[in-house]
C-alpha positions as CSV (number, residue, x, y, z in Angstrom):
1,M,0.2,0.3,0.0
2,K,1.6,3.5,-0.9
3,S,1.7,5.6,2.3
4,T,0.4,8.9,0.9
5,F,-2.9,9.2,-0.7
6,Y,-3.3,13.0,-2.4
7,V,-7.4,14.4,-3.7
8,T,-8.4,16.9,-4.6
9,T,-12.0,18.8,-6.3
10,P,-12.3,21.0,-8.7
11,I,-12.1,24.6,-7.9
12,Y,-15.6,25.8,-7.7
13,Y,-16.2,29.1,-9.6
14,V,-17.3,31.8,-7.5
15,N,-20.1,33.5,-10.1
16,D,-22.1,30.3,-8.7
17,V,-24.3,29.1,-5.7
18,P,-23.1,26.2,-4.4
19,H,-25.5,23.5,-5.9
20,I,-25.6,19.4,-5.3
21,G,-23.3,19.1,-8.1
22,H,-20.2,21.2,-5.6
23,A,-22.1,18.8,-2.9
24,Y,-21.5,15.6,-4.5
25,T,-18.0,16.3,-5.7
26,T,-17.1,17.7,-2.6
27,I,-18.4,15.1,-0.5
28,A,-17.0,11.6,-2.8
29,A,-13.5,13.3,-2.6
30,D,-14.4,13.8,1.6
31,V,-15.2,9.9,1.6
32,L,-12.1,9.1,-0.1
33,A,-10.0,11.6,2.0
34,R,-11.0,10.1,5.6
35,Y,-11.6,6.2,3.8
36,H,-7.5,6.6,3.4
37,R,-6.7,8.1,6.7
38,M,-8.5,5.3,8.6
39,K,-6.3,2.7,6.2
40,G,-3.4,4.3,7.8
41,Q,-1.8,6.8,4.8
42,K,-0.9,10.5,5.1
43,V,-3.7,12.1,3.5
44,F,-3.8,15.8,2.1
45,F,-7.0,16.9,0.5
46,L,-7.4,20.1,-1.4
47,T,-10.3,22.3,-2.6
48,G,-10.8,26.1,-3.4
49,T,-12.3,28.4,-5.5
50,D,-11.8,29.5,-9.6
51,E,-12.1,33.6,-9.3
52,H,-10.7,35.0,-12.7
53,G,-12.1,35.2,-16.0
54,E,-14.7,36.8,-17.6
55,K,-18.1,35.9,-15.8
56,V,-16.4,37.2,-12.8
57,Q,-15.2,40.6,-14.7
58,K,-18.7,41.2,-15.8
59,T,-20.9,40.0,-12.9
60,A,-18.9,42.2,-10.9
61,A,-19.4,45.5,-13.3
62,R,-22.7,45.1,-13.1
63,Q,-23.1,44.8,-9.8
64,G,-20.8,48.5,-9.4
65,L,-17.7,46.0,-7.5
66,A,-14.4,45.2,-8.2
67,P,-14.1,41.8,-9.7
68,R,-11.8,41.1,-5.9
69,E,-14.7,42.4,-4.2
70,L,-17.0,40.6,-5.9
71,A,-14.9,37.3,-5.2
72,D,-14.3,37.8,-1.2
73,R,-17.8,38.1,-0.8
74,V,-19.1,35.2,-2.5
75,V,-16.2,33.0,-1.8
76,T,-17.9,32.3,1.9
77,R,-20.4,30.2,0.0
78,F,-18.0,27.5,-0.9
79,Q,-16.1,28.0,2.0
80,G,-19.3,27.4,4.6
81,L,-19.7,23.7,2.5
82,T,-17.0,22.6,4.6
83,P,-18.5,22.9,8.2
84,A,-22.2,22.3,6.7
85,L,-21.2,19.0,4.9
86,H,-18.5,17.7,7.4
87,I,-15.6,18.5,5.2
88,S,-12.3,17.4,6.4
89,N,-10.1,19.4,3.7
90,D,-6.3,20.0,4.5
91,D,-6.6,23.2,2.7
92,F,-8.9,25.5,0.4
93,I,-7.1,27.4,-2.4
94,R,-8.1,30.8,-4.1
95,T,-6.7,31.3,-7.6
96,T,-6.4,35.4,-6.3
97,E,-3.8,34.2,-3.4
98,P,-0.6,35.5,-4.5
99,R,1.4,31.8,-3.9
100,H,-1.2,30.5,-7.0
101,Y,0.2,33.8,-9.0
102,A,3.8,32.3,-8.4
103,S,3.0,29.1,-9.4
104,V,1.1,29.2,-12.6
105,Q,3.7,32.2,-14.2
106,D,6.4,29.0,-13.5
107,L,4.7,27.0,-15.2
108,F,3.8,28.9,-17.8
109,R,7.6,30.5,-18.2
110,K,8.6,27.0,-18.7
111,S,7.0,25.6,-21.5
112,L,7.1,29.8,-22.7
113,G,10.9,29.5,-22.5
114,N,11.2,25.4,-24.5
115,G,9.0,26.4,-27.2
116,D,5.6,24.4,-26.0
117,I,4.1,28.3,-25.9
118,Y,4.4,30.7,-28.4
119,L,2.5,33.9,-30.1
120,G,-0.2,34.2,-32.5
121,E,-3.4,35.7,-33.3
122,Y,-6.7,33.7,-32.3
123,E,-9.9,33.5,-34.5
124,G,-12.8,31.6,-33.0
125,W,-16.4,31.2,-31.3
126,Y,-16.2,32.3,-28.0
127,C,-18.6,31.3,-25.5
128,T,-18.3,33.2,-22.3
129,P,-20.2,30.9,-19.6
130,C,-17.9,28.2,-20.5
131,E,-14.5,30.2,-21.0
132,S,-14.2,28.7,-24.0
133,Y,-13.2,29.0,-28.2
134,W,-14.5,26.5,-31.1
135,T,-14.2,26.2,-34.4
136,D,-17.1,26.5,-37.0
137,L,-17.4,23.1,-37.1
138,Q,-18.0,23.0,-33.3
139,I,-20.6,25.3,-33.1
140,V,-24.0,24.4,-33.5
141,D,-26.4,26.4,-35.0
142,G,-25.0,29.2,-33.8
143,K,-24.5,28.0,-30.5
144,C,-22.2,26.6,-27.8
145,P,-21.9,23.0,-28.2
146,D,-21.5,22.1,-24.4
147,C,-24.2,25.4,-23.3
148,G,-26.0,25.3,-25.8
149,R,-25.7,29.5,-25.5
150,P,-24.8,31.9,-28.3
151,V,-21.3,32.1,-28.9
152,E,-19.8,35.3,-30.2
153,K,-16.9,35.8,-32.9
154,R,-13.4,37.2,-31.4
155,K,-10.2,38.1,-33.0
156,E,-7.1,38.7,-31.1
157,P,-3.8,38.1,-30.3
158,S,-3.0,34.9,-28.2
159,F,-0.2,32.5,-27.0
160,F,-1.0,29.3,-27.6
161,F,0.0,25.8,-26.2
162,R,1.5,23.1,-28.4
163,L,-1.3,20.4,-27.5
164,S,-0.9,18.8,-31.0
165,K,2.9,18.1,-29.8
166,Y,1.3,15.8,-27.0
167,Q,-1.0,13.8,-28.9
168,E,1.3,10.4,-28.7
169,P,3.0,11.6,-25.1
170,L,-0.6,11.5,-24.1
171,L,-1.8,8.2,-25.9
172,D,1.3,6.4,-24.2
173,Y,0.1,7.8,-20.8
174,Y,-2.8,6.5,-21.1
175,E,-1.8,3.0,-22.1
176,K,0.8,2.9,-19.4
177,N,-1.5,3.9,-16.9
178,P,-5.2,2.1,-17.4
179,A,-6.5,3.7,-14.3
180,F,-5.4,7.2,-14.6
181,I,-9.0,8.1,-16.5
182,R,-12.2,6.5,-14.9
183,P,-14.5,4.9,-15.3
184,E,-13.9,3.2,-18.2
185,S,-16.4,4.3,-20.4
186,R,-14.9,7.9,-19.8
187,R,-11.2,6.7,-20.5
188,N,-12.8,5.2,-24.1
189,E,-13.9,9.2,-24.7
190,V,-10.8,10.6,-24.2
191,V,-8.6,8.1,-25.8
192,A,-10.9,8.9,-28.8
193,F,-11.1,12.5,-28.5
194,V,-7.3,12.4,-28.5
195,E,-6.7,9.9,-31.2
196,G,-8.8,12.6,-33.3
197,G,-6.0,14.7,-33.0
198,L,-5.4,17.5,-31.1
199,N,-5.1,21.8,-31.9
200,D,-2.7,23.7,-30.3
201,L,-4.8,25.2,-27.5
202,S,-5.0,29.0,-26.7
203,V,-3.8,29.7,-23.3
204,S,-3.8,33.7,-23.1
205,R,-6.6,36.6,-23.8
206,T,-6.1,40.4,-24.3
207,S,-9.8,41.4,-24.2
208,L,-10.1,41.1,-20.2
209,A,-7.9,42.0,-17.4
210,W,-9.3,39.9,-14.7
211,G,-6.8,37.3,-14.5
212,I,-3.0,36.2,-14.2
213,P,-0.6,38.5,-16.0
214,I,2.1,37.1,-18.4
215,P,5.2,38.0,-16.8
216,G,7.1,40.4,-19.8
217,H,4.0,40.9,-21.8
218,P,1.5,43.7,-20.8
219,G,-2.1,42.9,-22.0
220,H,-2.0,39.2,-22.1
221,V,-3.5,37.3,-19.0
222,I,-3.0,33.4,-18.7
223,Y,-6.2,31.5,-20.0
224,V,-8.8,30.8,-17.3
225,W,-8.1,27.1,-17.5
226,Y,-4.7,27.3,-17.6
227,D,-4.9,28.8,-14.2
228,A,-7.7,26.7,-12.6
229,L,-5.9,23.6,-13.6
230,T,-2.8,24.7,-12.0
231,N,-4.4,25.0,-8.2
232,Y,-3.2,21.1,-7.7
233,V,0.1,21.7,-8.0
234,T,-0.5,25.1,-5.8
235,G,-1.7,23.8,-3.2
236,V,1.2,20.7,-2.1
237,G,3.6,24.0,-2.7
238,H,4.4,24.1,-6.2
239,P,6.8,26.2,-7.4
240,D,8.6,26.1,-3.9
241,G,8.8,22.4,-3.4
242,G,9.3,21.5,-0.2
243,E,8.1,18.9,2.2
244,N,4.2,18.8,0.7
245,F,5.2,18.6,-2.7
246,E,7.4,15.8,-2.2
247,T,5.1,13.9,-0.1
248,F,2.4,14.5,-2.2
249,W,2.7,15.2,-5.5
250,P,1.8,13.6,-8.1
251,A,-2.0,13.8,-6.8
252,D,-4.0,10.2,-6.5
253,I,-7.3,11.5,-7.6
254,H,-8.7,14.6,-9.4
255,M,-12.3,14.5,-8.4
256,V,-14.4,15.6,-11.0
257,G,-18.0,16.0,-13.3
258,K,-18.1,14.4,-16.5
259,D,-18.3,18.1,-18.2
260,I,-14.9,18.8,-17.4
261,L,-13.4,15.6,-18.2
262,R,-10.9,17.0,-21.0
263,F,-9.5,19.7,-19.3
264,H,-8.3,17.5,-16.6
265,A,-7.4,14.6,-18.3
266,V,-5.8,15.9,-22.0
267,Y,-5.2,19.6,-22.0
268,W,-3.6,19.3,-17.6
269,P,-1.4,16.5,-17.8
270,A,-0.1,18.0,-21.3
271,F,1.0,21.2,-19.3
272,L,2.7,19.2,-16.7
273,M,4.8,17.3,-19.4
274,S,5.8,20.6,-21.4
275,A,6.7,21.8,-17.5
276,G,8.9,18.6,-16.5
277,V,6.1,17.9,-13.8
278,A,5.0,14.4,-13.6
279,P,1.2,13.9,-14.3
280,P,-1.3,13.0,-12.1
281,L,-2.0,9.6,-11.9
282,G,-6.2,9.5,-11.5
283,V,-8.9,11.4,-12.8
284,F,-12.4,10.0,-11.9
285,A,-15.6,11.5,-13.6
286,H,-18.7,11.7,-12.4
287,G,-22.1,12.2,-13.3
288,W,-24.8,14.8,-13.3
289,W,-27.6,15.1,-10.9
290,T,-31.7,15.6,-12.3
291,V,-34.2,16.4,-10.0
292,E,-37.3,14.5,-9.8
293,G,-36.9,13.5,-13.6
294,R,-36.0,17.2,-14.7
295,K,-32.9,19.0,-15.3
296,M,-32.1,21.6,-12.8
297,S,-32.0,25.2,-13.4
298,K,-32.2,28.2,-11.6
299,S,-35.3,29.1,-14.1
300,L,-37.5,25.8,-12.8
301,G,-36.6,26.6,-9.0
302,N,-35.2,23.6,-8.5
303,V,-32.0,24.0,-7.6
304,V,-31.2,21.5,-4.5
305,D,-29.3,23.7,-2.1
306,P,-26.9,21.7,-0.1
307,Y,-27.4,23.9,3.1
308,Q,-31.2,23.2,2.7
309,M,-30.7,19.9,2.8
310,V,-28.2,19.8,5.8
311,E,-30.4,22.0,8.1
312,T,-33.7,19.7,6.8
313,Y,-31.9,15.9,6.6
314,G,-29.0,16.7,8.5
315,A,-25.4,16.3,6.7
316,D,-24.6,12.5,7.3
317,A,-28.1,12.0,6.0
318,F,-27.4,14.2,3.0
319,R,-24.1,12.2,2.3
320,Y,-25.3,9.0,2.8
321,F,-28.3,9.1,-0.2
322,L,-25.6,10.9,-2.5
323,L,-23.7,8.0,-2.8
324,R,-25.5,4.9,-1.8
325,E,-28.4,5.7,-4.2
326,V,-26.6,6.0,-7.5
327,P,-23.6,3.8,-8.6
328,F,-20.8,6.6,-8.7
329,G,-20.0,7.5,-12.4
330,L,-23.7,7.4,-13.6
331,D,-26.1,10.1,-13.6
332,G,-28.8,10.3,-10.9
333,D,-31.8,11.1,-10.1
334,F,-32.9,13.6,-7.1
335,S,-36.0,13.0,-4.9
336,K,-36.7,14.1,-1.5
337,K,-39.2,11.3,-1.1
338,A,-35.9,8.8,-1.7
339,M,-34.0,10.4,0.5
340,V,-36.5,10.0,3.1
341,H,-37.1,6.8,2.2
342,R,-33.5,6.0,2.6
343,I,-33.3,7.9,5.8
344,N,-36.3,5.8,7.9
345,S,-35.4,2.6,5.8
346,D,-31.2,2.0,6.0
347,L,-30.1,4.8,8.6
348,A,-33.1,4.9,11.0
349,N,-34.6,1.1,11.0
350,D,-31.7,-1.0,9.7
351,F,-28.5,1.2,11.1
352,G,-29.5,3.2,14.2
353,N,-32.4,0.9,15.4
354,L,-29.6,-2.1,15.4
355,L,-27.9,-0.1,17.9
356,N,-30.5,1.2,20.3
357,R,-32.4,-1.3,20.5
358,T,-29.6,-3.6,21.5
359,L,-28.3,-0.9,23.9
360,G,-32.2,-1.2,25.1
361,M,-31.6,-5.2,26.0
362,L,-27.8,-4.5,27.4
363,G,-29.3,-2.2,30.0
364,K,-32.8,-4.1,30.6
365,Y,-30.9,-7.4,31.4
366,F,-27.3,-6.7,32.1
367,G,-27.5,-3.0,33.8
368,G,-25.6,-1.7,30.5
369,T,-22.6,-4.0,31.2
370,V,-21.0,-5.6,28.1
371,P,-20.2,-8.8,29.2
372,A,-17.7,-11.3,28.0
373,P,-18.6,-13.8,25.1
374,S,-18.4,-17.6,25.7
375,L,-17.5,-19.9,22.7
376,A,-19.3,-19.0,19.6
377,G,-21.4,-21.2,18.4
378,E,-22.5,-22.2,14.2
379,E,-24.9,-19.5,14.2
380,D,-22.0,-16.8,15.8
381,L,-19.1,-17.6,13.1
382,A,-21.6,-17.5,10.3
383,L,-22.0,-13.8,11.4
384,I,-18.4,-13.3,12.5
385,A,-17.4,-14.7,8.5
386,L,-19.2,-12.2,7.2
387,S,-17.8,-9.5,9.0
388,R,-14.5,-10.7,8.0
389,E,-15.7,-10.7,4.3
390,V,-17.2,-7.2,4.5
391,L,-14.2,-5.4,5.3
392,S,-12.5,-6.8,1.7
393,A,-15.7,-5.9,-0.4
394,V,-15.7,-2.7,1.2
395,D,-11.9,-1.8,0.7
396,A,-12.2,-3.1,-2.4
397,A,-14.9,-1.2,-3.4
398,M,-13.4,2.0,-1.7
399,E,-10.0,1.6,-4.4
400,N,-12.0,1.6,-7.2
401,V,-14.1,4.6,-6.3
402,E,-17.3,2.3,-6.0
403,F,-19.4,4.0,-2.8
404,H,-22.6,2.3,-3.7
405,K,-20.8,-1.2,-3.7
406,A,-19.2,0.0,-0.4
407,L,-22.2,1.0,1.3
408,S,-23.8,-1.7,0.1
409,A,-21.6,-4.6,1.6
410,V,-21.7,-2.5,5.0
411,W,-25.4,-2.8,4.9
412,D,-25.1,-6.8,4.2
413,L,-23.7,-6.8,7.7
414,V,-26.5,-4.6,9.2
415,K,-28.8,-6.8,7.9
416,A,-27.1,-9.8,8.7
417,A,-27.1,-8.6,12.2
418,N,-30.5,-7.9,12.3
419,R,-31.5,-11.4,11.1
420,Y,-29.3,-12.8,13.6
421,V,-30.9,-10.5,16.7
422,E,-34.4,-12.3,15.3
423,A,-33.4,-15.6,15.2
424,Q,-31.3,-15.6,18.5
425,S,-34.6,-13.8,20.2
426,P,-32.4,-12.8,23.1
427,W,-36.0,-11.3,24.4
428,T,-36.5,-15.6,24.8
429,L,-32.8,-15.9,26.1
430,A,-33.9,-13.6,29.3
431,K,-36.5,-15.8,30.5
432,S,-34.7,-18.3,31.1
433,P,-31.5,-18.4,34.1
434,A,-29.8,-21.3,32.3
435,D,-29.3,-19.3,29.2
436,R,-28.2,-16.2,30.5
437,E,-24.6,-17.0,29.2
438,R,-26.0,-17.3,25.8
439,L,-27.9,-14.4,25.9
440,G,-24.8,-12.1,27.1
441,T,-23.0,-14.2,23.7
442,V,-25.9,-12.8,21.6
443,L,-25.7,-8.8,22.9
444,Y,-22.2,-8.9,22.8
445,N,-22.1,-10.3,19.2
446,I,-24.8,-8.0,18.1
447,L,-23.1,-5.0,19.4
448,E,-19.5,-5.9,17.8
449,A,-21.4,-6.5,14.5
450,A,-22.4,-2.6,14.8
451,R,-19.0,-1.9,16.5
452,I,-18.0,-2.7,12.7
453,C,-20.4,-1.0,10.6
454,V,-19.6,1.8,12.2
455,L,-16.1,1.6,11.7
456,L,-16.6,1.2,7.9
457,A,-19.6,3.6,7.9
458,A,-17.8,6.2,9.1
459,P,-16.0,7.9,6.1
460,V,-19.5,8.1,5.3
461,V,-21.5,9.8,7.7
462,P,-18.9,11.1,10.4
463,T,-20.6,12.6,12.6
464,A,-23.4,9.9,13.6
465,A,-20.5,7.2,13.5
466,Q,-19.1,9.3,16.7
467,K,-21.9,9.2,18.4
468,M,-22.5,5.4,17.8
469,W,-18.7,4.9,18.6
470,E,-18.5,6.5,21.9
471,A,-21.9,4.7,22.7
472,L,-20.5,1.6,22.1
473,G,-17.5,2.2,25.1
474,C,-15.3,2.5,22.3
475,E,-12.4,5.2,23.0
476,G,-11.3,8.2,20.9
477,E,-12.1,9.1,17.7
478,V,-13.7,6.5,15.4
479,A,-12.0,8.7,11.9
480,K,-8.8,7.9,14.0
481,A,-9.6,4.4,14.1
482,L,-8.0,1.7,11.7
483,V,-10.1,0.3,9.2
484,S,-7.9,-2.7,9.3
485,S,-9.0,-3.2,12.9
486,A,-12.8,-3.9,11.7
487,G,-11.1,-7.3,10.3
488,A,-10.2,-8.6,14.3
489,W,-13.6,-9.6,15.8
490,G,-13.6,-8.9,19.5
491,G,-12.6,-5.4,19.4
492,L,-15.6,-4.3,21.6
493,R,-14.5,-4.0,25.1
494,S,-16.1,-6.6,28.0
495,G,-16.8,-5.2,31.6
496,V,-17.5,-1.5,30.2
497,T,-20.5,0.2,30.9
498,L,-23.1,1.5,27.8
499,P,-26.0,3.9,27.8
500,K,-29.5,3.0,27.4
501,S,-29.9,4.0,24.0
502,A,-28.3,6.0,21.4
503,V,-30.2,8.0,18.2
504,A,-27.9,8.5,15.7
505,F,-30.4,8.6,13.0
506,P,-33.6,9.8,13.5
507,R,-36.7,9.2,11.8
508,I,-38.0,11.8,9.0
509,E,-42.1,12.1,9.4
510,E,-43.2,12.1,5.6
């Protein structure tokens, strides 16, 4: 196992309001960061905001503000997602920080110095919302092929990056690193795009002032995507190098939405290769969310506000729903009805109630003190064997970024433990003094299965997991426990006194 793990979210554009898409990517990256910390790895997790470009400049002008004032005002919307969604990022980067200017200019200067960036003139169709140029062949009925909004014809002097030179190096990199682009379907799309031939890319603008200037070339600012992508190396100390850069670069995984995969899987590794910096090890492109079968849009008024979701349902429930409901990588549909069903069925009834009712029985029959188990019988061994299988299933799923499979494996154990409760019926055993030792073993086994489930679910539901962890008499923070300890049955301490109840997931009244 690698001793380090570096995961990033895309940096979010300050011209936007946080919605379910931002929450989804950030939560997914957070769960990976938490899981890899619990594997004993040294983790760095970066998120942040993209604050340059024409959209910000125009919006600021409309509001009578300087672009930096607008950025300072709205960055808090994204910074606030960290506490609201229980995000454990190690740094939050803003592209307006001096450290980022130095990083971008250094990368640019290296490619300029080796001839990979050259001065020319650009003419094409420009889409302001996407910050992208398109050719005559690419536009559709005078509109941007990505967002469907009108484009305008522009001509300006521009620095170009020799992307065409990197067609073969990129294809070679994809071939040698088959897991670089995931899921597989997205990898095939990118390979086909690069095999189709690459055109040199315009990487500067003279039509706006709000961006990082090109040293020695007044009037030119660096293209916002070149600027934005560079945040991933800035965050770990580029261009100065140092311990963080040596430890964490190249990044293990850039978590992105499928709409920005090309920038991350084609342009970004090429920029890095040109500047003599190792490309990232992986990019994962997840799907989009619709809302009750319809595309999310401000005009429809169906934008899902993560802050509102947390206020209504709680952060843990929201996190669980997003990662359990849909196979990660595919598109999904959000509905409050489906979310309430998941909360009540999976979290409150299955998981929460497993612990809560067992604590109640422990209090009633043993004064709340955890008994020492006796020798395991056949039905106990089946539960123990499943608990050991669950750890390897969860680990394989998390390594493949298949959150739904990891959670499904944990819930296999949750459900098995609930079936074990019904089959062993502690309430019947309690009626006979001769069965007291057996009763103690049964209650111990249920609580131990719950402990393992809590440990493995902790990266997804961190706050509820900590509450359950403490209710089980486990010491310290569950987030600092090692997931490997889920593989050793018997970690629950006997002789400790536990509370009579612990409601980690309240039911939602529909």
